[in-house]
MOPAC internal coordinates of N, CA, C and O (Angstrom, degrees):
PM7 1SCF
backbone

  N    0.0000 0     0.00 0     0.00 0    0    0    0
  C    1.3487 1     0.00 0     0.00 0    1    0    0
  C    1.4889 1   107.31 1     0.00 0    2    1    0
  O    1.2310 1   121.07 1   -38.51 1    3    2    1
  N    1.3190 1   115.57 1   141.49 1    3    2    1
  C    1.4568 1   121.47 1  -179.46 1    5    3    2
  C    1.5309 1   109.53 1   -77.96 1    6    5    3
  O    1.2310 1   122.08 1   -35.46 1    7    6    5
  N    1.3253 1   113.62 1   144.54 1    7    6    5
  C    1.4711 1   117.86 1   176.11 1    9    7    6
  C    1.5502 1   108.28 1   -79.07 1   10    9    7
  O    1.2310 1   122.15 1   -12.56 1   11   10    9
  N    1.3130 1   113.50 1   167.44 1   11   10    9
  C    1.4235 1   122.65 1  -178.27 1   13   11   10
  C    1.4199 1   110.85 1   -61.96 1   14   13   11
  O    1.2310 1   119.05 1   139.10 1   15   14   13
  N    1.3981 1   119.41 1   -40.90 1   15   14   13
  C    1.4398 1   121.54 1  -178.08 1   17   15   14
  C    1.5405 1   112.06 1   -69.66 1   18   17   15
  O    1.2310 1   119.88 1   151.51 1   19   18   17
  N    1.2669 1   117.84 1   -28.49 1   19   18   17
  C    1.4974 1   122.85 1   176.88 1   21   19   18
  C    1.5689 1   105.12 1   -72.53 1   22   21   19
  O    1.2310 1   118.95 1   136.31 1   23   22   21
  N    1.2705 1   119.60 1   -43.69 1   23   22   21
  C    1.4920 1   120.20 1   177.30 1   25   23   22
  C    1.4607 1   111.83 1   -62.86 1   26   25   23
  O    1.2310 1   120.38 1   138.98 1   27   26   25
  N    1.3104 1   116.88 1   -41.02 1   27   26   25
  C    1.5274 1   119.57 1   177.61 1   29   27   26
  C    1.5570 1   109.24 1   -63.28 1   30   29   27
  O    1.2310 1   123.35 1   135.99 1   31   30   29
  N    1.3083 1   111.17 1   -44.01 1   31   30   29
  C    1.5399 1   113.95 1  -177.12 1   33   31   30
  C    1.4866 1   108.78 1   -63.15 1   34   33   31
  O    1.2310 1   118.86 1   136.57 1   35   34   33
  N    1.2819 1   119.78 1   -43.43 1   35   34   33
  C    1.4995 1   123.81 1   178.51 1   37   35   34
  C    1.4319 1   112.63 1   -64.80 1   38   37   35
  O    1.2310 1   120.20 1   139.57 1   39   38   37
  N    1.3127 1   117.22 1   -40.43 1   39   38   37
  C    1.4955 1   117.67 1   179.54 1   41   39   38
  C    1.5846 1   109.91 1   -69.99 1   42   41   39
  O    1.2310 1   122.31 1   141.40 1   43   42   41
  N    1.3212 1   113.18 1   -38.60 1   43   42   41
  C    1.5003 1   117.17 1   179.96 1   45   43   42
  C    1.5614 1   107.62 1   -66.54 1   46   45   43
  O    1.2310 1   119.79 1   139.77 1   47   46   45
  N    1.3084 1   118.01 1   -40.23 1   47   46   45
  C    1.4755 1   118.57 1  -178.76 1   49   47   46
  C    1.4861 1   110.42 1   -66.87 1   50   49   47
  O    1.2310 1   121.07 1   142.60 1   51   50   49
  N    1.3616 1   115.56 1   -37.40 1   51   50   49
  C    1.5379 1   116.95 1   178.13 1   53   51   50
  C    1.4882 1   110.67 1   -67.68 1   54   53   51
  O    1.2310 1   119.58 1   137.47 1   55   54   53
  N    1.3203 1   118.41 1   -42.53 1   55   54   53
  C    1.4229 1   124.28 1  -178.69 1   57   55   54
  C    1.4877 1   109.34 1   -59.49 1   58   57   55
  O    1.2310 1   121.89 1   136.03 1   59   58   57
  N    1.4656 1   113.98 1   -43.97 1   59   58   57
  C    1.4850 1   121.42 1  -174.64 1   61   59   58
  C    1.5913 1   104.06 1   -65.94 1   62   61   59
  O    1.2310 1   118.35 1   138.33 1   63   62   61
  N    1.2609 1   120.75 1   -41.67 1   63   62   61
  C    1.4966 1   122.99 1  -179.81 1   65   63   62
  C    1.5736 1   108.28 1   -63.30 1   66   65   63
  O    1.2310 1   122.25 1   133.27 1   67   66   65
  N    1.2367 1   113.30 1   -46.73 1   67   66   65
  C    1.5112 1   118.25 1  -176.51 1   69   67   66
  C    1.6078 1   107.01 1   -63.59 1   70   69   67
  O    1.2310 1   120.90 1   138.27 1   71   70   69
  N    1.2439 1   115.89 1   -41.73 1   71   70   69
  C    1.4738 1   118.38 1   178.69 1   73   71   70
  C    1.5017 1   110.98 1   -64.43 1   74   73   71
  O    1.2310 1   120.48 1   141.88 1   75   74   73
  N    1.2794 1   116.68 1   -38.12 1   75   74   73
  C    1.5003 1   120.52 1  -179.56 1   77   75   74
  C    1.5935 1   108.01 1   -65.81 1   78   77   75
  O    1.2310 1   122.78 1   133.04 1   79   78   77
  N    1.2917 1   112.27 1   -46.96 1   79   78   77
  C    1.5300 1   117.59 1   175.36 1   81   79   78
  C    1.5829 1   111.05 1   -58.88 1   82   81   79
  O    1.2310 1   121.56 1   137.44 1   83   82   81
  N    1.2388 1   114.62 1   -42.56 1   83   82   81
  C    1.4773 1   117.58 1   178.51 1   85   83   82
  C    1.5178 1   110.53 1   -65.56 1   86   85   83
  O    1.2310 1   119.18 1   135.42 1   87   86   85
  N    1.2977 1   119.18 1   -44.58 1   87   86   85
  C    1.4565 1   122.34 1   176.50 1   89   87   86
  C    1.5142 1   113.64 1   -60.57 1   90   89   87
  O    1.2310 1   119.52 1   141.81 1   91   90   89
  N    1.4013 1   118.51 1   -38.19 1   91   90   89
  C    1.4282 1   122.36 1   176.98 1   93   91   90
  C    1.5549 1   107.94 1   -65.54 1   94   93   91
  O    1.2310 1   118.54 1   133.95 1   95   94   93
  N    1.2893 1   120.39 1   -46.05 1   95   94   93
  C    1.4124 1   125.39 1  -179.78 1   97   95   94
  C    1.5557 1   109.41 1   -59.97 1   98   97   95
  O    1.2310 1   121.10 1   136.18 1   99   98   97
  N    1.3693 1   115.50 1   -43.82 1   99   98   97
  C    1.4557 1   121.93 1  -177.67 1  101   99   98
  C    1.5236 1   108.87 1   -60.92 1  102  101   99
  O    1.2310 1   120.27 1   134.46 1  103  102  101
  N    1.2998 1   117.09 1   -45.54 1  103  102  101
  C    1.4822 1   126.18 1   179.29 1  105  103  102
  C    1.4569 1   111.63 1   -62.47 1  106  105  103
  O    1.2310 1   119.51 1   138.81 1  107  106  105
  N    1.3372 1   118.54 1   -41.19 1  107  106  105
  C    1.4900 1   121.47 1   175.22 1  109  107  106
  C    1.4990 1   111.67 1   -63.92 1  110  109  107
  O    1.2310 1   120.14 1   137.15 1  111  110  109
  N    1.3679 1   117.34 1   -42.85 1  111  110  109
  C    1.4363 1   121.67 1  -178.56 1  113  111  110
  C    1.5250 1   111.18 1   -65.85 1  114  113  111
  O    1.2310 1   122.11 1   140.61 1  115  114  113
  N    1.3446 1   113.56 1   -39.39 1  115  114  113
  C    1.5223 1   117.34 1   179.41 1  117  115  114
  C    1.5678 1   110.43 1   -66.75 1  118  117  115
  O    1.2310 1   119.85 1   139.42 1  119  118  117
  N    1.3270 1   117.90 1   -40.58 1  119  118  117
  C    1.3775 1   122.45 1   177.96 1  121  119  118
  C    1.5751 1   109.63 1   -63.91 1  122  121  119
  O    1.2310 1   119.08 1   136.87 1  123  122  121
  N    1.3472 1   119.35 1   -43.13 1  123  122  121
  C    1.4270 1   124.41 1   176.84 1  125  123  122
  C    1.4537 1   110.75 1   -62.03 1  126  125  123
  O    1.2310 1   118.48 1   137.27 1  127  126  125
  N    1.3727 1   120.50 1   -42.73 1  127  126  125
  C    1.4369 1   122.29 1   177.36 1  129  127  126
  C    1.5019 1   112.27 1   -66.21 1  130  129  127
  O    1.2310 1   120.07 1   141.56 1  131  130  129
  N    1.3294 1   117.47 1   -38.44 1  131  130  129
  C    1.4422 1   121.27 1   178.56 1  133  131  130
  C    1.5795 1   112.05 1   -64.91 1  134  133  131
  O    1.2310 1   123.12 1   145.38 1  135  134  133
  N    1.3202 1   111.63 1   -34.62 1  135  134  133
  C    1.4782 1   114.80 1   177.73 1  137  135  134
  C    1.5147 1   111.06 1   -72.02 1  138  137  135
  O    1.2310 1   119.25 1   138.81 1  139  138  137
  N    1.2622 1   119.04 1   -41.19 1  139  138  137
  C    1.4285 1   121.11 1  -179.80 1  141  139  138
  C    1.5758 1   106.93 1   -69.36 1  142  141  139
  O    1.2310 1   119.88 1   140.73 1  143  142  141
  N    1.3439 1   117.84 1   -39.27 1  143  142  141
  C    1.5113 1   113.33 1   176.98 1  145  143  142
  C    1.4720 1   112.08 1   -64.55 1  146  145  143
  O    1.2310 1   116.91 1   145.08 1  147  146  145
  N    1.3781 1   123.48 1   -34.92 1  147  146  145
  C    1.3540 1   124.30 1  -179.83 1  149  147  146
  C    1.6025 1   107.73 1   -64.23 1  150  149  147
  O    1.2310 1   120.38 1   135.65 1  151  150  149
  N    1.3401 1   116.88 1   -44.35 1  151  150  149
  C    1.4534 1   120.91 1  -177.74 1  153  151  150
  C    1.5495 1   104.23 1   -63.08 1  154  153  151
  O    1.2310 1   117.98 1   132.92 1  155  154  153
  N    1.2915 1   121.46 1   -47.08 1  155  154  153
  C    1.4294 1   121.86 1  -178.22 1  157  155  154
  C    1.5248 1   113.10 1   -61.73 1  158  157  155
  O    1.2310 1   121.92 1   140.09 1  159  158  157
  N    1.3069 1   113.92 1   -39.91 1  159  158  157
  C    1.4769 1   123.67 1   175.71 1  161  159  158
  C    1.5893 1   109.22 1   -57.33 1  162  161  159
  O    1.2310 1   123.14 1   130.63 1  163  162  161
  N    1.3483 1   111.58 1   -49.37 1  163  162  161
  C    1.4671 1   116.74 1   177.19 1  165  163  162
  C    1.5308 1   115.83 1   -56.05 1  166  165  163
  O    1.2310 1   123.02 1   136.57 1  167  166  165
  N    1.3905 1   111.81 1   -43.43 1  167  166  165
  C    1.4152 1   119.68 1  -179.65 1  169  167  166
  C    1.5968 1   110.19 1   -64.93 1  170  169  167
  O    1.2310 1   120.79 1   135.57 1  171  170  169
  N    1.3245 1   116.09 1   -44.43 1  171  170  169
  C    1.3980 1   122.92 1  -179.72 1  173  171  170
  C    1.4392 1   110.34 1   -63.84 1  174  173  171
  O    1.2310 1   120.46 1   137.68 1  175  174  173
  N    1.3263 1   116.73 1   -42.32 1  175  174  173
  C    1.5181 1   123.05 1  -178.91 1  177  175  174
  C    1.5218 1   106.83 1   -64.05 1  178  177  175
  O    1.2310 1   119.92 1   140.58 1  179  178  177
  N    1.2886 1   117.77 1   -39.42 1  179  178  177
  C    1.5177 1   119.91 1   178.67 1  181  179  178
  C    1.4947 1   110.58 1   -67.06 1  182  181  179
  O    1.2310 1   118.64 1   142.80 1  183  182  181
  N    1.3012 1   120.19 1   -37.20 1  183  182  181
  C    1.5079 1   123.18 1  -179.89 1  185  183  182
  C    1.5296 1   106.92 1   -71.46 1  186  185  183
  O    1.2310 1   118.97 1   139.66 1  187  186  185
  N    1.3095 1   119.58 1   -40.34 1  187  186  185
  C    1.4194 1   122.47 1   177.05 1  189  187  186
  C    1.5464 1   109.89 1   -65.30 1  190  189  187
  O    1.2310 1   119.23 1   137.67 1  191  190  189
  N    1.2120 1   119.07 1   -42.33 1  191  190  189
  C    1.4517 1   120.79 1   178.90 1  193  191  190
  C    1.6324 1   110.94 1   -64.78 1  194  193  191
  O    1.2310 1   121.04 1   143.75 1  195  194  193
  N    1.2236 1   115.62 1   -36.25 1  195  194  193
  C    1.5501 1   119.25 1   177.53 1  197  195  194
  C    1.5451 1   111.14 1   -70.07 1  198  197  195
  O    1.2310 1   119.71 1   154.17 1  199  198  197
  N    1.2746 1   118.17 1   -25.83 1  199  198  197
  C    1.5455 1   120.01 1  -178.52 1  201  199  198
  C    1.5263 1   111.94 1   -55.04 1  202  201  199
  O    1.2310 1   120.53 1   130.54 1  203  202  201
  N    1.3518 1   116.59 1   -49.46 1  203  202  201
  C    1.5488 1   117.19 1   179.76 1  205  203  202
  C    1.5543 1   111.10 1   -55.31 1  206  205  203
  O    1.2310 1   121.44 1   133.15 1  207  206  205
  N    1.3697 1   114.85 1   -46.85 1  207  206  205
  C    1.4098 1   118.34 1   179.97 1  209  207  206
  C    1.5530 1   115.13 1   -57.36 1  210  209  207
  O    1.2310 1   123.48 1   138.34 1  211  210  209
  N    1.4668 1   110.94 1   -41.66 1  211  210  209
  C    1.4967 1   116.00 1   176.67 1  213  211  210
  C    1.5319 1   109.63 1   -66.06 1  214  213  211
  O    1.2310 1   118.74 1   141.19 1  215  214  213
  N    1.2645 1   120.00 1   -38.81 1  215  214  213
  C    1.4392 1   122.57 1  -179.08 1  217  215  214
  C    1.5985 1   107.92 1   -66.14 1  218  217  215
  O    1.2310 1   121.35 1   133.83 1  219  218  217
  N    1.3210 1   115.02 1   -46.17 1  219  218  217
  C    1.3730 1   116.52 1   180.00 1  221  219  218
  C    1.5636 1   114.07 1   -60.51 1  222  221  219
  O    1.2310 1   119.43 1   140.25 1  223  222  221
  N    1.3129 1   118.69 1   -39.75 1  223  222  221
  C    1.4156 1   123.04 1   174.70 1  225  223  222
  C    1.4919 1   112.77 1   -67.96 1  226  225  223
  O    1.2310 1   118.85 1   142.60 1  227  226  225
  N    1.3069 1   119.81 1   -37.40 1  227  226  225
  C    1.4407 1   122.07 1   174.63 1  229  227  226
  C    1.4630 1   113.31 1   -67.27 1  230  229  227
  O    1.2310 1   120.83 1   138.56 1  231  230  229
  N    1.4360 1   116.02 1   -41.44 1  231  230  229
  C    1.4684 1   116.17 1   176.97 1  233  231  230
  C    1.4156 1   115.11 1   -63.53 1  234  233  231
  O    1.2310 1   120.53 1   139.80 1  235  234  233
  N    1.3676 1   116.60 1   -40.20 1  235  234  233
  C    1.4781 1   120.03 1   174.73 1  237  235  234
  C    1.4685 1   115.25 1   -60.14 1  238  237  235
  O    1.2310 1   120.87 1   142.78 1  239  238  237
  N    1.2556 1   115.93 1   -37.22 1  239  238  237
  C    1.4561 1   121.66 1   176.02 1  241  239  238
  C    1.5905 1   110.43 1   -66.21 1  242  241  239
  O    1.2310 1   121.67 1   131.46 1  243  242  241
  N    1.3024 1   114.42 1   -48.54 1  243  242  241
  C    1.5016 1   115.04 1   177.11 1  245  243  242
  C    1.5189 1   112.81 1   -61.45 1  246  245  243
  O    1.2310 1   120.25 1   140.89 1  247  246  245
  N    1.3282 1   117.13 1   -39.11 1  247  246  245
  C    1.4775 1   121.02 1  -178.38 1  249  247  246
  C    1.4881 1   107.20 1   -62.36 1  250  249  247
  O    1.2310 1   120.37 1   132.09 1  251  250  249
  N    1.3686 1   116.90 1   -47.91 1  251  250  249
  C    1.4640 1   123.20 1   179.45 1  253  251  250
  C    1.4850 1   113.46 1   -57.69 1  254  253  251
  O    1.2310 1   120.97 1   140.62 1  255  254  253
  N    1.3473 1   115.74 1   -39.38 1  255  254  253
  C    1.4375 1   115.17 1   179.63 1  257  255  254
  C    1.5862 1   112.59 1   -74.75 1  258  257  255
  O    1.2310 1   119.34 1   146.22 1  259  258  257
  N    1.2950 1   118.87 1   -33.78 1  259  258  257
  C    1.4059 1   119.80 1  -176.40 1  261  259  258
  C    1.5558 1   111.33 1   -91.43 1  262  261  259
  O    1.2310 1   119.29 1   171.41 1  263  262  261
  N    1.3045 1   118.95 1    -8.59 1  263  262  261
  C    1.4665 1   122.45 1  -174.94 1  265  263  262
  C    1.5493 1   112.02 1   -58.42 1  266  265  263
  O    1.2310 1   122.37 1   140.45 1  267  266  265
  N    1.3894 1   113.07 1   -39.55 1  267  266  265
  C    1.4270 1   114.82 1   177.74 1  269  267  266
  C    1.4594 1   114.02 1   -59.73 1  270  269  267
  O    1.2310 1   119.35 1   141.01 1  271  270  269
  N    1.3293 1   118.85 1   -38.99 1  271  270  269
  C    1.4418 1   118.81 1  -177.67 1  273  271  270
  C    1.5325 1   110.44 1   -82.61 1  274  273  271
  O    1.2310 1   118.46 1   167.09 1  275  274  273
  N    1.2498 1   120.55 1   -12.91 1  275  274  273
  C    1.4293 1   124.45 1   178.28 1  277  275  274
  C    1.4626 1   116.38 1   -93.48 1  278  277  275
  O    1.2310 1   119.93 1   160.52 1  279  278  277
  N    1.3373 1   117.74 1   -19.48 1  279  278  277
  C    1.4411 1   125.26 1  -174.42 1  281  279  278
  C    1.5741 1   106.04 1   -69.20 1  282  281  279
  O    1.2310 1   122.75 1   -45.51 1  283  282  281
  N    1.2932 1   112.34 1   134.49 1  283  282  281
  C    1.4721 1   117.83 1   173.50 1  285  283  282
  C    1.5259 1   109.31 1  -112.74 1  286  285  283
  O    1.2310 1   121.54 1   -27.74 1  287  286  285
  N    1.3235 1   114.66 1   152.26 1  287  286  285
  C    1.4781 1   115.72 1  -175.45 1  289  287  286
  C    1.5405 1   107.10 1   -76.82 1  290  289  287
  O    1.2310 1   122.44 1   -39.38 1  291  290  289
  N    1.3552 1   112.93 1   140.62 1  291  290  289
  C    1.4866 1   117.64 1   179.18 1  293  291  290
  C    1.4943 1   109.00 1   -83.36 1  294  293  291
  O    1.2310 1   121.61 1    -9.08 1  295  294  293
  N    1.2876 1   114.52 1   170.92 1  295  294  293
  C    1.4737 1   118.98 1  -179.56 1  297  295  294
  C    1.5168 1   111.47 1   -61.14 1  298  297  295
  O    1.2310 1   120.62 1   144.87 1  299  298  297
  N    1.3775 1   116.42 1   -35.13 1  299  298  297
  C    1.4981 1   118.15 1   179.86 1  301  299  298
  C    1.5244 1   108.27 1   -69.20 1  302  301  299
  O    1.2310 1   120.63 1   141.93 1  303  302  301
  N    1.3356 1   116.40 1   -38.07 1  303  302  301
  C    1.4872 1   118.63 1   178.06 1  305  303  302
  C    1.5271 1   113.22 1   -60.59 1  306  305  303
  O    1.2310 1   122.21 1   136.90 1  307  306  305
  N    1.3218 1   113.37 1   -43.10 1  307  306  305
  C    1.4643 1   117.10 1   179.88 1  309  307  306
  C    1.5425 1   113.67 1   -67.87 1  310  309  307
  O    1.2310 1   120.57 1   149.47 1  311  310  309
  N    1.2994 1   116.52 1   -30.53 1  311  310  309
  C    1.4853 1   122.52 1   177.20 1  313  311  310
  C    1.5195 1   107.32 1   -71.49 1  314  313  311
  O    1.2310 1   119.20 1   141.23 1  315  314  313
  N    1.3048 1   119.12 1   -38.77 1  315  314  313
  C    1.4886 1   119.91 1   175.47 1  317  315  314
  C    1.4685 1   113.63 1   -64.42 1  318  317  315
  O    1.2310 1   119.85 1   136.63 1  319  318  317
  N    1.2846 1   117.90 1   -43.37 1  319  318  317
  C    1.4883 1   122.61 1   176.21 1  321  319  318
  C    1.4822 1   107.91 1   -65.87 1  322  321  319
  O    1.2310 1   116.90 1   134.49 1  323  322  321
  N    1.2357 1   123.50 1   -45.51 1  323  322  321
  C    1.4393 1   123.25 1   179.56 1  325  323  322
  C    1.5342 1   109.69 1   -59.05 1  326  325  323
  O    1.2310 1   116.98 1   134.66 1  327  326  325
  N    1.3255 1   123.35 1   -45.34 1  327  326  325
  C    1.4351 1   125.54 1   176.88 1  329  327  326
  C    1.5624 1   109.60 1   -56.86 1  330  329  327
  O    1.2310 1   121.58 1   132.40 1  331  330  329
  N    1.2747 1   114.58 1   -47.60 1  331  330  329
  C    1.5104 1   114.53 1  -179.67 1  333  331  330
  C    1.4973 1   114.15 1   -65.56 1  334  333  331
  O    1.2310 1   120.71 1   146.88 1  335  334  333
  N    1.3676 1   116.25 1   -33.12 1  335  334  333
  C    1.4990 1   118.41 1   178.18 1  337  335  334
  C    1.5999 1   104.37 1   -68.81 1  338  337  335
  O    1.2310 1   119.46 1   136.86 1  339  338  337
  N    1.2693 1   118.63 1   -43.14 1  339  338  337
  C    1.4564 1   118.17 1  -178.87 1  341  339  338
  C    1.4936 1   112.63 1   -61.45 1  342  341  339
  O    1.2310 1   119.87 1   137.44 1  343  342  341
  N    1.3228 1   117.86 1   -42.56 1  343  342  341
  C    1.3961 1   122.88 1   173.27 1  345  343  342
  C    1.4891 1   117.51 1   -59.31 1  346  345  343
  O    1.2310 1   121.06 1   138.08 1  347  346  345
  N    1.3162 1   115.58 1   -41.92 1  347  346  345
  C    1.4806 1   118.01 1   179.49 1  349  347  346
  C    1.6107 1   106.01 1   -75.00 1  350  349  347
  O    1.2310 1   117.66 1   146.82 1  351  350  349
  N    1.2687 1   122.06 1   -33.18 1  351  350  349
  C    1.4151 1   123.48 1   175.99 1  353  351  350
  C    1.5132 1   110.61 1   -57.80 1  354  353  351
  O    1.2310 1   119.76 1   135.04 1  355  354  353
  N    1.3258 1   118.06 1   -44.96 1  355  354  353
  C    1.4956 1   125.11 1   179.79 1  357  355  354
  C    1.5317 1   108.04 1   -62.25 1  358  357  355
  O    1.2310 1   120.83 1   137.21 1  359  358  357
  N    1.3188 1   116.02 1   -42.79 1  359  358  357
  C    1.4126 1   117.65 1  -178.29 1  361  359  358
  C    1.5535 1   112.19 1   -67.20 1  362  361  359
  O    1.2310 1   121.87 1   141.89 1  363  362  361
  N    1.3447 1   114.03 1   -38.11 1  363  362  361
  C    1.4483 1   117.15 1   179.02 1  365  363  362
  C    1.5325 1   110.24 1   -65.93 1  366  365  363
  O    1.2310 1   121.89 1   142.31 1  367  366  365
  N    1.3532 1   113.98 1   -37.69 1  367  366  365
  C    1.4798 1   116.78 1  -177.15 1  369  367  366
  C    1.5643 1   109.95 1   -66.81 1  370  369  367
  O    1.2310 1   120.92 1   142.17 1  371  370  369
  N    1.3488 1   115.85 1   -37.83 1  371  370  369
  C    1.4776 1   120.04 1   175.06 1  373  371  370
  C    1.5245 1   112.54 1   -60.40 1  374  373  371
  O    1.2310 1   121.49 1   136.46 1  375  374  373
  N    1.3760 1   114.75 1   -43.54 1  375  374  373
  C    1.3995 1   117.27 1   177.04 1  377  375  374
  C    1.5523 1   113.60 1   -64.98 1  378  377  375
  O    1.2310 1   120.05 1   140.56 1  379  378  377
  N    1.2904 1   117.51 1   -39.44 1  379  378  377
  C    1.4337 1   121.37 1   178.63 1  381  379  378
  C    1.5681 1   110.93 1   -63.68 1  382  381  379
  O    1.2310 1   122.53 1   133.80 1  383  382  381
  N    1.3793 1   112.76 1   -46.20 1  383  382  381
  C    1.4948 1   117.10 1   175.71 1  385  383  382
  C    1.5502 1   110.86 1   -60.00 1  386  385  383
  O    1.2310 1   121.00 1   141.11 1  387  386  385
  N    1.3108 1   115.69 1   -38.89 1  387  386  385
  C    1.4281 1   115.56 1  -179.63 1  389  387  386
  C    1.4797 1   113.05 1   -66.45 1  390  389  387
  O    1.2310 1   119.08 1   144.49 1  391  390  389
  N    1.3265 1   119.35 1   -35.51 1  391  390  389
  C    1.4592 1   123.68 1   178.15 1  393  391  390
  C    1.4972 1   109.84 1   -70.28 1  394  393  391
  O    1.2310 1   119.24 1   144.01 1  395  394  393
  N    1.3667 1   119.05 1   -35.99 1  395  394  393
  C    1.4724 1   123.35 1   179.30 1  397  395  394
  C    1.5580 1   108.50 1   -67.90 1  398  397  395
  O    1.2310 1   119.34 1   137.96 1  399  398  397
  N    1.3706 1   118.87 1   -42.04 1  399  398  397
  C    1.3777 1   118.77 1   178.13 1  401  399  398
  C    1.5671 1   112.22 1   -63.93 1  402  401  399
  O    1.2310 1   121.74 1   138.46 1  403  402  401
  N    1.2357 1   114.28 1   -41.54 1  403  402  401
  C    1.5030 1   117.63 1  -179.62 1  405  403  402
  C    1.5782 1   108.89 1   -65.53 1  406  405  403
  O    1.2310 1   119.63 1   140.41 1  407  406  405
  N    1.2683 1   118.31 1   -39.59 1  407  406  405
  C    1.5698 1   119.00 1  -178.47 1  409  407  406
  C    1.5512 1   106.10 1   -73.67 1  410  409  407
  O    1.2310 1   119.77 1   148.06 1  411  410  409
  N    1.3832 1   118.04 1   -31.94 1  411  410  409
  C    1.4797 1   116.35 1   179.27 1  413  411  410
  C    1.5818 1   113.39 1   -72.34 1  414  413  411
  O    1.2310 1   121.39 1   151.74 1  415  414  413
  N    1.3795 1   114.95 1   -28.26 1  415  414  413
  C    1.4295 1   120.64 1  -179.30 1  417  415  414
  C    1.5115 1   108.62 1   -68.01 1  418  417  415
  O    1.2310 1   119.42 1   159.94 1  419  418  417
  N    1.2665 1   118.70 1   -20.06 1  419  418  417
  C    1.4667 1   120.31 1   178.13 1  421  419  418
  C    1.4708 1   113.10 1   121.78 1  422  421  419
  O    1.2310 1   120.71 1   -28.64 1  423  422  421
  N    1.3207 1   116.24 1   151.36 1  423  422  421
  C    1.4426 1   120.14 1  -177.17 1  425  423  422
  C    1.5554 1   111.02 1   -72.90 1  426  425  423
  O    1.2310 1   118.97 1   154.70 1  427  426  425
  N    1.2990 1   119.57 1   -25.30 1  427  426  425
  C    1.3457 1   120.43 1  -175.61 1  429  427  426
  C    1.5384 1   113.83 1   -79.11 1  430  429  427
  O    1.2310 1   120.83 1   158.43 1  431  430  429
  N    1.3127 1   116.01 1   -21.57 1  431  430  429
  C    1.4488 1   121.96 1  -176.07 1  433  431  430
  C    1.4595 1   110.23 1   -87.86 1  434  433  431
  O    1.2310 1   118.97 1   -51.67 1  435  434  433
  N    1.2899 1   119.57 1   128.33 1  435  434  433
  C    1.4354 1   123.07 1   175.91 1  437  435  434
  C    1.5533 1   106.90 1  -131.02 1  438  437  435
  O    1.2310 1   121.42 1   -36.86 1  439  438  437
  N    1.2327 1   114.89 1   143.14 1  439  438  437
  C    1.4039 1   117.14 1   178.59 1  441  439  438
  C    1.5498 1   114.52 1   -93.33 1  442  441  439
  O    1.2310 1   120.10 1   180.00 1  443  442  441

């Protein structure tokens, strides 16, 4: 029959071996979790990095759509429009004068 001290030594030895095995498994699990966390962090970092590009593309799209409503005529544009309006006004005046001359010449005369 084994003595009490031999049983305690055996139990202690078994517990020590089990603890070493548990510690080894715990280290493996921690390393695995670290690896997965780093991979996830890399994915999240990639997603975060792509957000500014998406925002930039969206902002450019919005600006492009709104630009027409936000554009103001420049001084040169206004001068060009003014010149065209004056030219058309002169043509309209000539047409009106031509109609007045025709009506003054008499209703019986037609050209």
